[in-house]
VOPAVEX-695144 format. One line per 8 residues: number of its first residue (from 1); their letters; for each residue x, y, z of C-alpha. Coordinates in steps of 0.001 Angstrom, whole numbers, plus 524288, in hexadecimal, padded with zeros to 5 digits. Layout:
NUM	a	X,Y,Z ~ ...;
//
This chain:
1	mdklgrdr	C7162,6F469,CA948 ~ C7851,6EF58,CB56F ~ C7C9C,6E123,CB6FB ~ C70C8,6DD04,CBEEB ~ C6792,6E312,CB503 ~ C6ED9,6DCAF,CA9D6 ~ C6E62,6CF39,CB04D ~ C5FFB,6D0FB,CB315;
9	filvimsi	C5D7E,6D482,CA4C4 ~ C64DC,6C852,CA022 ~ C5D14,6BF89,CA93C ~ C5035,6C585,CA4D1 ~ C5365,6C2C7,C9672 ~ C581F,6B50E,C99A3 ~ C4BCE,6B282,CA194 ~ C4340,6B6D1,C9629;
17	gclglsie	C4B3F,6AE3E,C8CDC ~ C4A39,6A253,C95C1 ~ C3B9A,6A47E,C9720 ~ C3A5C,6A4CB,C884A ~ C426B,6985E,C86DE ~ C3A0B,69187,C9116 ~ C2D97,69574,C89FF ~ C3304,6909D,C7D0B;
25	saieswef	C3748,683AF,C831C ~ C2991,681CD,C8855 ~ C2372,684EF,C7B1A ~ C2CD4,67BD0,C741C ~ C2A6B,67142,C7E85 ~ C38C3,66FF5,C81CA ~ C3D28,668B5,C8DD2 ~ C383D,66F48,C9A3A;
33	wlsvpmil	C4574,66E7F,CA0B5 ~ C4B0B,6788F,C974A ~ C42A7,68363,C9D46 ~ C4521,67FE3,CAB82 ~ C53DB,68290,CABDF ~ C51F9,68F5A,CA483 ~ C47CA,69443,CAE3E ~ C4FA2,68FAB,CB9FE;
41	gilglwii	C5C0C,69556,CB435 ~ C564E,6A2C4,CB1F5 ~ C50BC,6A2E1,CBFD4 ~ C5E3F,69F60,CC4F4 ~ C6466,6AA88,CBD4D ~ C5A88,6B428,CC304 ~ C5D9F,6AF66,CD0C4 ~ C6C25,6B13F,CCE47;
49	hvtqmfea	C6991,6BEEE,CC915 ~ C6092,6C34D,CD416 ~ C6956,6BE02,CDEE9 ~ C75AF,6C282,CD7D9 ~ C7C11,6B574,CDA69 ~ C8A0C,6B3E3,CD599 ~ C9238,6BE59,CCF04 ~ C8D60,6C5B7,CC31A;
57	nfreafyf	C95E7,6BE02,CB998 ~ C90BF,6B10E,CBEDC ~ C829F,6B592,CBDA5 ~ C84E5,6B9C8,CAFA1 ~ C8B10,6AC89,CACB0 ~ C7F0A,6A5A1,CB239 ~ C7609,6ADC8,CA99F ~ C7E40,6AAA3,C9DB3;
65	ifgvvatf	C7F7A,69C05,CA04A ~ C70C9,69AD8,CA23F ~ C6E2D,6A1FA,C956F ~ C77AA,6994F,C8DF2 ~ C7214,68CB7,C93B0 ~ C63EE,690F4,C916C ~ C6732,69461,C834D ~ C6DDE,68748,C812F;
73	fysmrmag	C6275,67F27,C8665 ~ C589F,686F7,C7E86 ~ C6043,68541,C71DA ~ C612D,67668,C72DF ~ C53BE,67566,C6C8C ~ C52C7,677DD,C5E13 ~ C482C,681F1,C6097 ~ C5194,688D3,C69AF;
81	finisiii	C5C47,688AE,C5F89 ~ C5399,69011,C560B ~ C52D3,69BA7,C5FA0 ~ C6083,69A52,C654E ~ C6583,6A6AB,C5EA9 ~ C5B25,6AEC6,C65DE ~ C5F30,6A903,C72F9 ~ C6DAD,6AB0B,C7003;
89	immltifs	C6B6B,6B93B,C6C09 ~ C63EF,6BB8A,C78B3 ~ C6F21,6B54F,C8060 ~ C7960,6BDAF,C7971 ~ C7196,6CA04,C7BF0 ~ C6EFD,6C70F,C8A41 ~ C7C9F,6C2DA,C8E13 ~ C834C,6CDAD,C869E;
97	llnkfyml	C7E7D,6D628,C91F5 ~ C883C,6CF2C,C9AB6 ~ C938A,6D39D,C9211 ~ C9A34,6C63D,C91D1 ~ CA033,6C1DB,C84DF ~ CA115,6B3A8,C8928 ~ C925F,6B309,C8AD5 ~ C8FE9,6B7C4,C7CFD;
105	ncilgeff	C99FD,6AE32,C77A5 ~ C93CA,6A2DD,C7F0C ~ C862B,6A64E,C7A24 ~ C8AF1,6A6E6,C6C15 ~ C9218,69A03,C6E0A ~ C85BD,693E7,C7380 ~ C7E2C,69860,C677B ~ C87B2,691D1,C5E17;
113	litvfhvv	C8867,685AD,C66A0 ~ C7996,6844D,C667F ~ C7930,686CE,C57D6 ~ C839A,67C69,C550A ~ C7CC1,672D8,C5E45 ~ C6FDE,673EE,C5701 ~ C7647,67307,C499B ~ C7D98,666B2,C4DC3;
121	fivsqgnl	C711F,66132,C53BF ~ C696B,66380,C4736 ~ C7408,65D54,C3EEB ~ C74EF,6517A,C47E1 ~ C6649,64F6E,C46AD ~ C6724,64FC8,C37D2 ~ C5D72,65B08,C373B ~ C666C,664D3,C30E3;
129	kvnvqdls	C5FE3,66AE3,C2532 ~ C66BC,67682,C1F36 ~ C5CBC,6815C,C1E35 ~ C6130,68EA3,C1970 ~ C56FB,69599,C21BA ~ C5AF0,68E76,C2E4F ~ C693F,6906E,C2B3C ~ C678F,69F03,C28F0;
137	rlvlqimv	C5FAD,6A00C,C35A1 ~ C6ABF,6994F,C3D16 ~ C7506,6A22D,C36EC ~ C6CB7,6AE2A,C3A20 ~ C6B81,6A9F4,C4850 ~ C7A2E,6A81B,C493D ~ C7CB6,6B57A,C4305 ~ C7310,6BC40,C4C2D;
145	vlsvffvc	C78D2,6B59A,C5836 ~ C86A5,6B945,C53F6 ~ C826B,6C758,C516A ~ C7C1E,6C88C,C5EE4 ~ C880E,6C219,C64E1 ~ C917A,6CBF6,C5EE0 ~ C8898,6D771,C625D ~ C87FC,6D2CA,C7075;
153	rrnvkgvl	C96C2,6D116,C70EB ~ C989E,6DEC9,C6B98 ~ C8F46,6E45B,C75AD ~ C960E,6DD0C,C80B7 ~ CA33D,6E1CD,C7C02 ~ C9E2A,6EFC3,C7BAA ~ C9893,6EE9A,C8965 ~ CA543,6E8F6,C8EB1;
161	lleesksd	CAD3A,6F3C8,C8851 ~ CA3D7,6FDDC,C8DE5 ~ CA4E0,6F7D0,C9B75 ~ CB3A4,6F78D,C9A6C ~ CB3BE,705B5,C9637 ~ CAA73,70941,CA13D ~ CB2D5,701CA,CAAF5 ~ CBEDD,70933,CA668;
169	sdqklkan	CB775,71601,CA75F ~ CB27F,71293,CB4F2 ~ CC040,70F1A,CB952 ~ CC58A,71BCD,CB3E2 ~ CBA54,72356,CBA31 ~ CBCB3,71C91,CC725 ~ CCB37,71F41,CC613 ~ CC84E,72D95,CC340;
177	qddmddfl	CBEE4,72E27,CCEB0 ~ CC8EA,727B4,CD78C ~ CD31D,7316C,CD2E9 ~ CC9BA,73C9A,CD589 ~ CC663,7371C,CE2F4 ~ CD4E0,735AB,CE5F2 ~ CD718,74394,CE144 ~ CCC06,748E3,CE9A5;
185	tsishelr	CD0BF,7410E,CF551 ~ CDEA0,74627,CF39F ~ CD9DC,7540B,CF1BB ~ CD113,752DD,CFDAC ~ CDC55,74DF8,D0604 ~ CE568,7589A,D00F7 ~ CDB33,76323,D0377 ~ CD7F6,75E90,D112C;
193	tpvniing	CE4DE,762FB,D1723 ~ CE4B3,77134,D1267 ~ CD608,77239,D14C6 ~ CD7A8,76CEB,D228F ~ CE248,776F1,D2518 ~ CD9C8,781F8,D1FCD ~ CCE5F,77D94,D2828 ~ CD6A5,77C31,D345D;
201	mselirkr	CDDB4,78927,D32CD ~ CD165,790A6,D2F3B ~ CCA6C,78AB3,D3AFE ~ CD58A,78F33,D43C8 ~ CD4D1,79CF9,D3E43 ~ CC5FC,79CC9,D3EB9 ~ CC66E,79998,D4D36 ~ CCE2D,7A5EB,D4FC9;
209	nhdeeiia	CC8C6,7AE8A,D44F3 ~ CBA7F,7AE1D,D40B4 ~ CBC5A,7B584,D33D3 ~ CB2E2,7B198,D2922 ~ CBE3C,7AEE2,D1FE9 ~ CC3FB,7A4A1,D2911 ~ CB6AA,79E7D,D2B3A ~ CB48F,79DB9,D1C6D;
217	indagvrl	CC1E0,7973D,D1A6D ~ CBF4D,78D6C,D2526 ~ CB1A6,78A38,D202C ~ CB6C8,7885B,D124B ~ CC196,77F6A,D1725 ~ CB826,7771E,D1F01 ~ CAF11,7761A,D134E ~ CBA56,771EA,D0A89;
225	shqiediq	CBEEB,767A2,D1441 ~ CB130,761F2,D14B7 ~ CB0BF,76141,D05E4 ~ CBDEE,75A5B,D058C ~ CB8A9,750B4,D0F78 ~ CAC9B,74E94,D06FE ~ CB526,74B46,CFB4D ~ CBCDE,7416A,D0339;
233	dyieikrg	CB082,73B3C,D08A7 ~ CAA5D,73A6C,CFB29 ~ CB650,733D9,CF539 ~ CB70E,72A24,D0075 ~ CA8C6,726BA,CFE83 ~ CAA7C,72502,CEFD3 ~ CB60A,71C01,CF1CC ~ CAFA2,71465,CFCC0;
241	dvilsedn	CBAC8,717D7,D05F9 ~ CB259,71CAA,D113B ~ CB5F7,715F6,D1E04 ~ CAC7F,717E8,D293C ~ CB0DB,71A13,D3736 ~ CA9A1,71689,D43A5 ~ CA869,72013,D4EE8 ~ C9F59,7217D,D5A7A;
249	yeivslin	C97E1,72E48,D5A54 ~ C8C8B,734F8,D611A ~ C81A0,73846,D57CC ~ C7DF3,7447A,D5FA1 ~ C8BC0,749E1,D5DF5 ~ C8B2E,74754,D4F5C ~ C7E5C,74ECE,D4E31 ~ C8355,75A1B,D568F;
257	dmlerfkq	C8F8D,75B66,D4E15 ~ C875B,75BE8,D41C0 ~ C7E28,76626,D4775 ~ C8954,76EF1,D4BB0 ~ C8ED9,76E3C,D3DF8 ~ C8194,77186,D3834 ~ C805B,77D93,D40ED ~ C8D44,782CE,D3BE3;
265	knadkqle	C89E9,780A9,D2D8A ~ C7BD7,7855C,D2EE4 ~ C7F5C,79301,D3396 ~ C7C10,79972,D266F ~ C7038,791CB,D21CF ~ C6929,790AB,D2EE4 ~ C625D,7842F,D2AFB ~ C5996,77D85,D34E7;
273	livdfdpr	C5F33,770C5,D3A09 ~ C5601,766B7,D3FF0 ~ C5CB2,75B21,D464A ~ C5468,74F17,D48CD ~ C5DA4,7468E,D50B2 ~ C586B,739D3,D5652 ~ C5C44,738ED,D64CB ~ C5B61,72A15,D6423;
281	iptllngd	C6798,72871,D5BB8 ~ C71E6,720B4,D6359 ~ C7BA7,7294E,D6A89 ~ C8854,72360,D6596 ~ C8A06,71E00,D57DC ~ C954C,71826,D5038 ~ C9853,71B62,D4219 ~ CA042,7242A,D392D;
289	vkrlkkif	C9C93,730CA,D3FFC ~ CA5C0,73944,D37C4 ~ C9F30,73548,D2B29 ~ C91F0,7362A,D319F ~ C9532,7444D,D34DF ~ C9946,7468A,D26C6 ~ C8C66,740F4,D220B ~ C84D3,74994,D2B78;
297	iklmdnaq	C8CA8,75590,D2782 ~ C8AAB,75305,D18EF ~ C7C02,75189,D1AA7 ~ C7AE6,75DB3,D2326 ~ C838A,765B4,D1A01 ~ C7B7E,76196,D0E32 ~ C6EDD,7650A,D1516 ~ C7427,77277,D18E4;
305	kftevggi	C7A53,774D1,D0BA7 ~ C6DD7,772D7,D03DD ~ C6420,778DE,D0D61 ~ C61D0,78788,D0D5F ~ C54D1,78881,D1487 ~ C4EE3,78004,D1F17 ~ C5745,77657,D2646 ~ C5C89,768BE,D2864;
313	yvrvyssq	C563D,75D81,D2FA7 ~ C5FC4,7539F,D355F ~ C5A59,746E1,D3A7F ~ C632C,73CED,D4117 ~ C5DF3,72FF4,D4605 ~ C6154,72187,D463F ~ C5B96,7141A,D4408 ~ C5FFE,70822,D4B8A;
321	rdyginli	C66AF,6FCEB,D4484 ~ C6D9A,6F065,D4889 ~ C7ADD,6F6BD,D4631 ~ C7756,7032D,D4DA8 ~ C6FAF,70E21,D472E ~ C6DB3,714C4,D3A4B ~ C70B3,72319,D3CB5 ~ C67C2,72B2D,D3412;
329	iqitdtgm	C6A90,73961,D30BA ~ C6062,74096,D28CC ~ C628B,74E92,D244C ~ C57B3,75621,D1D8C ~ C5910,763DB,D1804 ~ C4F97,76D8C,D11FD ~ C5908,770DB,D070C ~ C5983,77006,CF841;
337	gmsrrdia	C5813,7613F,CF74F ~ C5D7F,75777,CED95 ~ C5845,75134,CE144 ~ C576E,74288,CDF4E ~ C62DE,74355,CD604 ~ C6B09,74A36,CE068 ~ C67B3,73FC8,CEA75 ~ C6AF6,734BE,CE0FB;
345	avakgahr	C77F7,73B27,CDD86 ~ C7BC2,73C82,CEBD8 ~ C7802,72E60,CEEAC ~ C8157,72A11,CE3D6 ~ C8C64,731EF,CE9CF ~ C8C60,73D56,CE043 ~ C94A5,74806,CE654 ~ C8CBA,75373,CE133;
353	vnkkrtrs	C7E1B,75262,CE15B ~ C7B4D,75F04,CDA48 ~ C8616,7680D,CD5BA ~ C7DDF,77449,CD69C ~ C78BE,7703D,CE3DE ~ C8680,76DA9,CE8E8 ~ C8C33,77A69,CE3D0 ~ C815E,78268,CE9BE;
361	sggiglgl	C8356,77CC2,CF728 ~ C91D0,77A1A,CF847 ~ C98FE,76D75,CFA97 ~ C9E01,76346,CF116 ~ C920D,75A83,CF170 ~ C97CE,74EEF,CF8BC ~ C8F39,74F81,D04DC ~ C84B2,7458E,D01B6;
369	pvvygfvh	C8D92,73C2E,CFA1C ~ C967F,73BB5,D0608 ~ C8A9C,73947,D0EAF ~ C8639,72E0D,D05F2 ~ C93D9,7282C,D05E8 ~ C95C7,7288C,D149D ~ C880B,723DE,D17DD ~ C88E0,71858,D0E85;
377	kmggfvki	C9641,714D2,D13F0 ~ C9037,714A3,D2192 ~ C85E7,70B27,D1CCF ~ C7AF9,71539,D1CE2 ~ C7282,71BDA,D12C5 ~ C6ED9,72971,D0E20 ~ C614D,72DC8,D0A2B ~ C5E49,73AD7,D03B2;
385	qsakgrgt	C50CB,74093,D01CA ~ C4FD0,74D97,CFAED ~ C488E,755D7,CF123 ~ C4CB4,76244,CEA5C ~ C4933,76E19,CF29D ~ C43BD,765D5,CFDC0 ~ C4FAD,76250,D05AD ~ C5763,755DA,D07A4;
393	tvqisvpq	C578D,74AEF,D11A1 ~ C63C8,742A7,D12D6 ~ C6338,736EC,D1BDB ~ C6EA5,72E3F,D1F40 ~ C6E91,721E1,D2743 ~ C7B31,71BBA,D2C35 ~ C7D2F,71008,D3535 ~ C840F,712F0,D4213;
401	rvvdsaec	C87D9,70A53,D4D6F ~ C8268,70DAF,D5AD4 ~ C8C2A,70F24,D65F8 ~ C82F1,714EE,D702D ~ C747D,71257,D6DB2 ~ C6FB1,71C64,D77AE ~ C6754,72718,D71AB ~ C6F91,732DC,D6E22;
409	ikvdythi	C662E,73CC4,D7446 ~ C5EB1,73AA6,D80D9 ~ C5627,74349,D8949 ~ C52D6,7437E,D97A7 ~ C4405,74345,D988B ~ C43F0,74804,DA6BC ~ C4119,75628,DA331 ~ C3A09,753CC,D9644;
417	rnvliylr	C2B47,754A5,D9566 ~ C2748,759CF,D8807 ~ C2FC8,7607D,D7DD9 ~ C2B20,76B07,D746F ~ C319D,76F63,D67C6 ~ C2C31,77C39,D6286 ~ C3019,78099,D54D5 ~ C270F,78956,D4CDD;
425	nekyevpe	C225A,782AC,D406E ~ C2285,78EB0,D37A1 ~ C3076,792CA,D3AC2 ~ C368A,789C2,D3096 ~ C372A,78E3F,D2270 ~ C3975,78047,D1E12 ~ C2E3E,777D9,D2336 ~ C3688,76B72,D2364;
433	lrdyyknm	C3E1B,770D9,D2F00 ~ C31E2,7709B,D374C ~ C2FE9,76249,D3400 ~ C3E1C,75F3C,D3723 ~ C3CD5,7655C,D44A3 ~ C3084,75D86,D472A ~ C3765,750F9,D431A ~ C42D2,7543B,D4BFC;
441	aqnisigl	C39EB,756EC,D5797 ~ C3246,74A73,D5565 ~ C3E93,7421D,D5455 ~ C449A,7484D,D607C ~ C3806,7457A,D67D4 ~ C3881,73732,D639A ~ C4724,735A8,D65B0 ~ C4786,73BCA,D7337;
449	klplvvsg	C39EB,7370B,D76EF ~ C35CA,744FC,D79D1 ~ C27DF,749E1,D7BEE ~ C29A0,7547A,D71A5 ~ C202A,75DAF,D6AC0 ~ C22D8,766F7,D5F6F ~ C1C0D,773F7,D5D72 ~ C1C06,77CC9,D5183;
457	tfdeakry	C1502,788A7,D5783 ~ C1636,79045,D642F ~ C07F8,78E13,D67E6 ~ C0979,77F78,D663C ~ C1623,77F8A,D6E1A ~ C0F63,78746,D78E6 ~ C0438,77D76,D7980 ~ C0DE7,77235,D7ABB;
465	ierldish	C14C6,7793F,D85E1 ~ C07E8,77BB5,D8CF1 ~ C0235,76E0C,D8B2E ~ C0E4B,76577,D8C16 ~ C1871,76469,D96AA ~ C238F,769F6,D8E6B ~ C3133,768F3,D942A ~ C3984,76D24,D8870;
473	ifigeeey	C3732,7763A,D7CE9 ~ C3FB2,7779E,D70C3 ~ C3C6C,78366,D684C ~ C4262,78B77,D5D61 ~ C4858,798D0,D5FF6 ~ C3DE4,79FFF,D5831 ~ C3317,79914,D5FA7 ~ C3999,79C82,D6C8A;
481	leskeyfd	C3B82,7AAEA,D6945 ~ C2D58,7AC56,D64D4 ~ C2884,7A789,D7224 ~ C3460,7AA36,D7A9D ~ C2D26,7AE5F,D86DC ~ C248C,7A253,D86A5 ~ C2FC1,798A8,D854C ~ C381F,79FE9,D8F40;
489	aiaddgia	C2CD7,79EC9,D98C3 ~ C2AC7,7902F,D9706 ~ C3987,78E33,D9807 ~ C3904,79509,DA52F ~ C2E42,78B7E,DA906 ~ C3773,77FFC,DA731 ~ C3568,77BD4,D98FF ~ C4267,779F0,D9202;
497	vavvvpsd	C4242,7826D,D85B9 ~ C4CAD,7808A,D7B40 ~ C4D4E,78A73,D7035 ~ C537E,78617,D635D ~ C5C24,79118,D5E20 ~ C6485,7923F,D51C4 ~ C705E,7895C,D50FA ~ C7A27,7949F,D5222;
505	rkpekrgg	C754B,797E0,D5FDB ~ C7B44,791DF,D6C01 ~ C72CD,78A3B,D7578 ~ C6F97,79180,D81E3 ~ C65BC,7921D,D8CF4 ~ C5E79,79E67,D90F7 ~ C5597,79C9A,D9C82 ~ C4D33,790BE,D99E2;
513	itfmpkpi	C4F89,79124,D8B17 ~ C59EB,78923,D8449 ~ C5E83,78DCC,D76ED ~ C6390,78280,D6EAA ~ C693B,78442,D60E3 ~ C642D,77CCB,D551D ~ C6359,7722A,D511F ~ C5A69,76CB4,D5B85;
521	ygypiari	C5AD2,75DDE,D5BFC ~ C5ADD,7524F,D6547 ~ C67C1,754BB,D6C50 ~ C65EA,762E0,D7106 ~ C578A,76015,D73B4 ~ C5B78,754A9,D7C6D ~ C6572,75D12,D83B6 ~ C5AEF,766EC,D86EE;
529	lnnelqey	C50DD,75C90,D8A85 ~ C5AF3,756A5,D93B9 ~ C5CA3,763C4,D9A9F ~ C6A78,764B9,D9576 ~ C6902,772D9,D912A ~ C75AE,777B5,D96FB ~ C7D43,76C1E,D91A3 ~ C7733,76E16,D843A;
537	ifassdnn	C7A32,77C96,D840D ~ C8817,77A42,D88D3 ~ C8AC2,76F83,D7EEF ~ C851B,7776F,D73B0 ~ C8A72,784FE,D7654 ~ C9782,783E9,D7D33 ~ CA1A3,785C8,D7285 ~ CAC92,789F2,D7B93;
545	vktafegv	CAF2E,77D2C,D82AC ~ CB6BB,7742E,D799C ~ CBDF5,7675D,D7A57 ~ CCC52,76911,D7D84 ~ CD862,7606F,D7DF8 ~ CE0C2,768ED,D86AE ~ CEF0B,76555,D873C ~ CEE8B,759EA,D7D9F;
553	rtlivdde	CFBF7,759BF,D7739 ~ CFA8E,757BF,D6893 ~ D0407,75623,D5D3A ~ CFE89,759AE,D4FCE ~ D05A0,753C0,D4413 ~ D0308,75901,D3653 ~ D0B6B,75CE2,D2AC4 ~ D0268,7685D,D276F;
561	panlivak	D05F6,77438,D2FF5 ~ CF855,77A19,D2E57 ~ CF21F,76D7F,D3360 ~ CFAB0,76E64,D3F5E ~ CF654,77C63,D41D3 ~ CE7F8,778C4,D40C4 ~ CE8CE,76C86,D4935 ~ CF13F,77359,D5361;
569	aifeeygm	CE78F,77EA6,D5497 ~ CDBD7,77588,D55DB ~ CE233,76CC3,D6006 ~ CE719,77823,D6828 ~ CD945,77D91,D68DA ~ CD64C,77146,D70BD ~ CE149,7744C,D7A33 ~ CEA97,76A35,D7482;
577	itdtaggg	CF964,76BE7,D7495 ~ CFE23,769E2,D66A1 ~ D0ABA,767E4,D5F36 ~ D0C6F,76594,D50AD ~ D14FA,75D98,D4782 ~ D1620,75F61,D38D6 ~ D1960,75138,D3584 ~ D1B88,74375,D3A63;
585	aeaiekyk	D29DA,744C2,D3E51 ~ D2740,75142,D45FA ~ D1B80,74AE6,D4C9A ~ D23A9,73F40,D5125 ~ D2E1D,7483C,D5680 ~ D2456,750F7,D5DA2 ~ D1D80,74531,D6377 ~ D2A63,73FFD,D68CF;
593	ngnfdlif	D2D7F,74D06,D6F24 ~ D1FD0,7508E,D7385 ~ D1491,74B89,D7B96 ~ D07DD,74B0F,D73F2 ~ CFA7A,745A1,D7767 ~ CF5C5,745A1,D6950 ~ CFB84,745CD,D5BBA ~ CF37A,74A2A,D4FF4;
601	mdhmmpgm	CFA25,74479,D43F9 ~ CF814,7485F,D35CB ~ CF78D,73CB8,D2C96 ~ CFD68,7413A,D1FA9 ~ D0ABF,74742,D222C ~ D16E2,74713,D1975 ~ D2255,73E9F,D1D65 ~ D1BC3,73793,D2891;
609	dgvecmkr	D0D0D,73638,D2889 ~ D0492,7367C,D34A3 ~ D033A,727B5,D35AD ~ D11E1,72559,D35D0 ~ D140D,730A5,D3F31 ~ D0982,72B82,D4862 ~ D0F98,71DE3,D48A9 ~ D1D41,72315,D4B52;
617	irtdaers	D184C,72B8C,D5678 ~ D1158,71FBF,D5C3F ~ D1DD2,717A5,D5B49 ~ D25C1,72230,D6250 ~ D1AF6,723E8,D6C6E ~ D1A91,71565,D6FC6 ~ D28F4,715A3,D7352 ~ D2642,7200B,D7D90;
625	gkhpmiiv	D1976,71A0C,D8234 ~ D10CF,72498,D7C56 ~ D03F1,722E0,D7541 ~ D018F,72F12,D6CE5 ~ CF401,731A4,D679B ~ CF53B,734CD,D591D ~ CE9A9,739C1,D5148 ~ CEA51,73AEB,D4297;
633	ltantlsg	CE6E4,74875,D3D5B ~ CE3F4,746DB,D2EEB ~ CDC90,74BFF,D2332 ~ CDA3B,73DF5,D1ED3 ~ CCBDD,73C11,D2209 ~ CC8D2,7319C,D17F9 ~ CC184,72559,D1BFD ~ CC998,71BF9,D23DF;
641	aqemfkke	CD401,72616,D2745 ~ CD092,7261B,D35AA ~ CD0E4,71748,D3663 ~ CDDB7,716FA,D2ED1 ~ CE45F,72072,D383F ~ CDF36,718B4,D43CB ~ CE54B,70C3E,D3E56 ~ CF231,71358,D3C68;
649	gfdgflak	CF277,71664,D4AF4 ~ CED23,72427,D4CA9 ~ CE4FD,72693,D58DE ~ CDB47,72FAF,D526B ~ CD734,736C1,D4612 ~ CD4B1,74541,D43CD ~ CD18E,74A9B,D3661 ~ CD5E3,75786,D308C;
657	pidtnefe	CD0A0,761D0,D3106 ~ CCF7C,76045,D3FA9 ~ CC15D,76026,D43EA ~ CC0F2,76462,D5229 ~ CB57D,75B74,D5560 ~ CBCBE,74FBD,D4FC4 ~ CC942,7540F,D567D ~ CC26B,754C7,D63A9;
665	svmkkklp	CBC47,74774,D6160 ~ CC98D,74143,D5E73 ~ CCFEA,747B0,D6A39 ~ CC516,74384,D7381 ~ CC6B7,73575,D6EFD ~ CD576,7354C,D703A ~ CD835,73DA4,D7C40 ~ CD522,739CE,D8A44;
673	esrigkkg	CC9F3,74163,D9073 ~ CD380,74856,D9972 ~ CD957,74F74,D8DA6 ~ CCC2B,75433,D888F ~ CC6AD,760B1,D8E4D ~ CBF5A,76D48,D8B5D ~ CC3E9,77AFF,D8897 ~ CBE4B,78815,D84BE;
681	gdll	CBFC3,78ED3,D77AD ~ CBBC0,78B52,D69C7 ~ CC2B3,78053,D6305 ~ CC447,77ECD,D5480;
//
């Protein structure tokens, strides 16, 4: 029984006792005023309990004082004295639940005080008549009260010892958990450096040599680094050490990044992906975009991991609030599903929902607990709906500030008349996919305000084309190939036809037909509706033109030689001119004798760490009128690390292993536009 339940139980018993005393006082024709304070007092105690006024100890003291006073007033009558032992026993029993020795002692003292008072009163009135029966009854009452008193004291002592033992056990358990968390954190940090080196070196080799062995090593290293990151995130969440950051980001870019990642991981399973993205979401938002990406990745990975047949339905939309919006991401799969027990375990932060389920699908089972932790830290909520064998829907909602309220996807209605989507109904083995596509089409129509119709058969599609003024048609590849001549002909007549092809195909245009890879959703649809076919094809398929930072002179400082090799190779792929230093002293000397635009500084180095080295370089630079840009390059990705390095004086933050997208983002923020260009060739 918790404290609230215990207090409620005490008040219920006291209320029943006061009601009985009031009834007896009425029957015995006692003064009316005796009942009034008891009724008012018990009402006051209920108000205190319901409103939770005062601290718990004060409330308990109020309950006790009222019980003592009520008992005293009742016992002042001779009739009350006859039944005083019953009232005292009830008081001892009730207040023993509060585990306070002083309360039991006071109740026993009150009993003897009342007994002595009545004996003295009887003697003073000259009514004392020694009666063996009355004397034995009085002795029996005293013996019973004393017996109950000692039993209650023994029970209280046992409870207190048990609580003390439990407290000691909890402290030891917490200490053990803290030790284990510290151990895992230390292990994770120690593993990050060699794993980062393995990943970087294997990626370098993989770029030049596409052997399956190298690819397997690189994939295993990436998987291990993600699992190390999961452990660190989970421990931070458990300890409450998560510190959120605030960044401006474009929601369309976030979605595109997630879809590209899905394409790469979906190569083997070939699951259908339906993306229902609301075009009315504000263009530019502010929030912890890195953790939002992690949440999205965890949900997508879980959906892929536990789905063998069918597909995944991703719905992203928003709801307006005073503070901005609630960004809502809902991911539904047609996979194995979860039981209620699994869902409850995840909601409580259990790191493995089902051991058999986890072993059969890989991973260490931290995905959903990490999602719960991050979402709750952001002030949002997670909702899971699932049934065994019937798939799972996970919905998260997180508050985000709005920086640019313009709709993220817009269309030019100049060339739009009516839009047709033709997907054959019977082509899907899993019927839910058909419903997901219909939902997506309907929501796109509402979001973009499009006159849109959906057809599930060729005859129906043909009737729409003949009766309506159709300007754009979106169809599946199978549907196109079955009636190729017909659709080629109407494309020649001026109707824009877009054929949705598998995700591993590149977008292209042949005649009047545009071939666009899956998944089809609001953004590519809008590009085609806006007659931006060439721009869409160029943006989607050109992998040879990359960002470059030609001629940027860079000093890389790290005490690990392998880290220097990896960073040097990556930076030189961008056309940068690099030099390296193996420690703080060497870095200071090279900076004095060189001319560098950027310095990438490792944090943890023996002798002189990165912070001290950075400050000494800045001091030397100020004397010569220079202002070097120094970016920390570190494996420390725990919460608050970025803010900590910023306060120390670093100009930027780049985590190991180096993610090229993050690297490009940092460089574009820190370099002037004149130093940012394009070049041919694949980058890492």
